[in-house]
N, C-alpha and C positions, 0 to 999 in steps of 0.2 A: 654218538647218537643222542638226540634230544627227544624226550618223550613228552606226552601230554602231562604226565605227572610233574616233570621238570618245569613246564610252563606254569602249571597250577601252583606249585610250591613257590615260585617267584611272585606270582600275583598275590598269593596269600601272605607274603611278607608285607606287601603294601596294604592289603585288605583281608585280614584273617576272617575266615568264614564264621567263626564263633561270634563275631560282632554284628552279623546280619540280624535283622528283626525276626521275631518268632514266626511271623506270618509268611516269611519269604521262602523262596525256593532257589538255593544257590549251589554252586559247585558244578560238577560235570553232569549235564542233563542227558546228553547223548554221547556214546562212545566208550572207549576203553583207555584207562590211564596209561597202559603199557604201549600204546600205539606211538610209533615214531612220527615226529612232526615234519611235514614237507613245507609248510607255510602257514602263517596265521593271518586271518582276516578279522579286523576289529570293527565292530559295529555297535550301534546303540540298541537296535532291535534285530532279531533274526526272522526275516520274512523269506518267502520262496525265492524272490529275486536276489536276496543276499546269498542264499545257498547256491544259486546259479552262478553268482559272481565268484564264490569260493571255488567252485568246480573250474570255472574259466581261468582263474589265476593260480591254480594248483595249490590251494590252501586246504588242508584236510582238518584244520581246527578253526572254528569260529569262536572268537572271544566276544561275547555279547554282554552289554551292561544289563539290559532287561532280560529276565528269563522267559523264553517262549512257552515253557511249561510252568504254569504258576499254581494251578490247582490240579487235583488228581485227574488222570485220564482213564475213563472206564472202557473206552473203545478207541481204536486207532484205525479208522476206515476212510479217512480223508474227507469227512463231512464238514470240516471247518478249517480255517487257515492254520490253526495250531497243529492239528493232526497231519495236514498236508506237508507242513515244514518238517515235522518229525519223520514222516515216511520218506520224503526226498533226501533228508540228511542221512538216514540209515542206509537207503539204497545206494547212496553215493559215497559211503564211508567217510562222511563228514561229521566230526565231533563238535559238540556245542558246550561251551563252558561259560558260566555267568557268575557275577559277584554282587550285583545290585546293591542292596542296603548295607552290605559289608563295606563297599566302597563309599557309600553315603556317610558311614560312621567313621571313616578313616580321616585322620588329621590332614593327610596329604591327598585326599580324594576329591570327590565331586565338588564339594563346596569351596575347598581351597582353590580349585581351578577357576570357579566362578569369580572368586575374590581377585585372583591374579589377572584374569581377563579384564575386570573392571578397574584394576589398579588400586585395590584396597590393601592397606597395610595394618599392622598390629592385630593380626588375625587371632581369634580364639573361638573355641567351640561354643555354640549357642546353647545346646541342651546336652550336657555331659551324660554319658550312658551310665546307668546304675548296674550294680552287681557284676562289675567287670574286674574288680580287684580282689585277690584272694591272699590269705595269710597262711604261711607254713611255719609250724614249730616242730623242731626235731631235737633229739638229745644225743650228744656225741661226746666221747672222751676228750678231755682238754687238748691232748697232743694231736688229735685229728681234726680239731675244729677249723683251723685256718685253711687246710686243704679242702674241706667240705664247703666252707663258705665260698672260696674262690671258684670251685666247680659249679656251684649254683649261680653265682654271679655271672659266670661265663655264658650261661643259658638264659640270662635275662632277669633273674631274680634280683630284688633289692633296688629297683629303679623307682624313684619318686620324683616326678616332674623333671627338673634339670639336674637331679642328683642320681648317682648310681653307687653300687657297692654298699647300700644301706642295709643294716641289720641291727637287731637288738639281742644282746647276749647276757645270760644270767648264769653264774657259776653255782653249782650245787653238787649233790651226791645222788647217784642212781644205784639201785640195788636190783639184783636178779639172781636166779638160780636155774641153771639148765637142767632139763629133764633127761631121761634115759637116752633119747634119740638125738639130743642136741650136740652141737659141735662148736662150743664157744671160742671165739678168737681171743678173748680176754677172760681169764678166770678158768675155773675147773668145773667140769660137768658134775652136777649133784651137790655142789658146794655153794652156799650163799656168798655172793660177791658184792662188794661195794666199790663203786668207781667214781672218781672225780669227773664230773661231766659239765658241759656247757649246753644250756638251752639256746639254740639259735632260732631267731625269728626273722623271717623275711616276707615281704609282700611281692606279688607278681601279677601280671596280666593273665587272665584265665586261659588264653589260648596257649600259654607256655607251660601249662601244668605237666604235660607228659614229659617234656624235655627236662624240666627241673627235677621231677621225681626220678627220672633215670640217672641224672647226675648225682642225686643224693644216694641212691642205692649203689651206684658204681664206686662211690668214694667214701662210703660209711663202713667202718670196720666190723660192725656187729652182724651176726648171722640173722637176727631178727631186728628190724629197724622200727623204733617207736616214733610215730609222727602224727600230726593232726593238721587238717586243712579246713579253714573256714572262709566264707565269703564275707567281706567287710562292707560297711555302709558307705565308705568314701566313694565319691564319684570320680571317674577318670577324666581329667581335664583335657586329655588329648584324644578321646574317643567319644563320638556322639554325633547327633543330628544338627545340621545347620552350622553356620559360622557367622561371626560378626567382625567387621573391620572398619577402617576409616579412610576417607579421602584425605589427601594432603590439604586441600582447600574446600571449604563448604561451597555449596552452589544452590541456586534457586530451584524450587520444585520443578518448574517447567524445563529448566536447563537439565536437571537430573533425568527427567523422563525422556527427553530427547537424546541425551547421552546413552542411556540404557537401551533405548530402541535401536540406535545406530550400532552400538557395541555388540549387542546380542542378536543382531540381524533379525529382528522380529517385525512383522507387519502390523502388529496391533498390541497395545498395552492397555489393559483394564486397570483402573486405579481408584482408590478412595478419594474422597473430597480433598481438594487442596486447602491447606490451612495457612499458608504463608510462611511456614517454618522452613528454615534453611536446612539443607541435607549435608551431613558430614559423616555420621555414624550409620552404617548400613548393615542389616542382617540379611543373609541369603540362605536359601534352602532349595536345592534342586528337586524338581518334581512337585508332588502335591504337598504343600506346606502349611495349610490353614491351621493345623493343630498347634503350630508354633507362634501364633500371633501374640498371645500373652507373654510368651518367653521373650519375644523381640521387644515388647514394651518394657518388661522388667529389666532388660539389658540396656535400656536407654537408646534404642535405635531410633533414628529419625525416619528411616524408611525400611521396608521389608520386601525383598524381592523373592518371589516364589511363583507358584502356579496353582490352577484348579480351585480358586476361591469361589464359594457359592455366594449367591445374592446377599443373604443376610450377614455373611461374614465380613463384608466390607464395612458394615456399621461398627464392627469391633475396633476399627481404627480410632474412633472417638477423639479425633484431632490430636492424638498423641504421636502417631506416626503415619507415614504414607504407605498404604498397602499397594504393592505393585505386582500385578499378575502378568508375567511376560509369556506365558504358555509353557506347557510341560516339556515339550521337545526342546524349545528354545532355552530353557533353563539348564538342560542337561546336554546340549549339543556338543560341548567341548570335552565331554568325558572321554569320547573315543580318541581324541587327540592326546589326552593325558595318558591313556593306556598304550597307544602306539609309541609315544616318546619313552615311556617306562620300559616297555618290552624291547624296543630297539637298542636301548642301552645295555640290556641284560643278555640279549641273544643276537649274534652276528652271523650265524651259520645258515640262516634261511631268511626269507622275506617276512617282515611284519608289515602288513598292508592295511591302510586306512580305507574302509569301504567307501565307495563313491555313491552309494544308494541313499537317498533321502527317505527316511522311514517315518517321517511325521505324518500321522493320519488326519491332521486338521489343516484345512485350507481356509483362506480369507478372501473376501471379495471387496 
């Protein structure tokens, strides 16, 4: 039996919910994690016709990129499209799960998919996320140090870029005296004990904290484990907003715009003034990306593909790069293909279906 929790756990390996932006609303929005899954419908947005599609195709879980419930609902009486979707989903026993900016911030998420569709290589994160790396220090008898390190490494501790099993170790002496109710595994209750110890230091991604602490407690010999955790200033180079990559061959601005228009199936591209600069290095950011214009400049991008730029923001190009607004939906349209491919590889005992509903609310004439 595969439950919604099983699906969620798999998605969260691709896009840990800890990495969603603070303003976001991610996870299981409607439903019960313990429910057995009969089928999964993957969509960019959950609208009423998408819920109808899920019912028709016997899918009791909708995996939606955008959250249908974004801010708090004070009433649910069907007075707007959000409330109507929630009511219909609950009545029909349809669960709704979303990951939104958690997938935006994933190295293999939304922006990596845009790069792949455009044929960009040498990909790296445009805006690495802050406060995602933590450091753990703990103190363990020398003879137990190797086992403890290996247990924490197995849960993801000690990974730095392309390296793993990374730790820093300092030998010293620890002292302790157990009280009347203690049961020391090394030493004698009530007697001051000195033990040769190793201070083990490892870093880890914040979403792994629970698993790493469990590994530490399960493999540490002491009754009371001394440890400390701090958040470090280092930015995580594989978690963050936007991505930058390169074309194999540079192209003229007009050729670039026509290529993007055709490849992203968009009817309209708004762009900043042409400068005559050749396009080779391109920054991308699915959805509303105007906040990243300066980051794209600093990264040396020749063009920046995103959406929802306001009038005055096009001036910020300043002939340094070509701002390219392809539309919000158009920039994220391939996200549901990414999710279908990912889930189909993980689960084969029921259908993973790509929604055939076009949920773009913007039309062009």
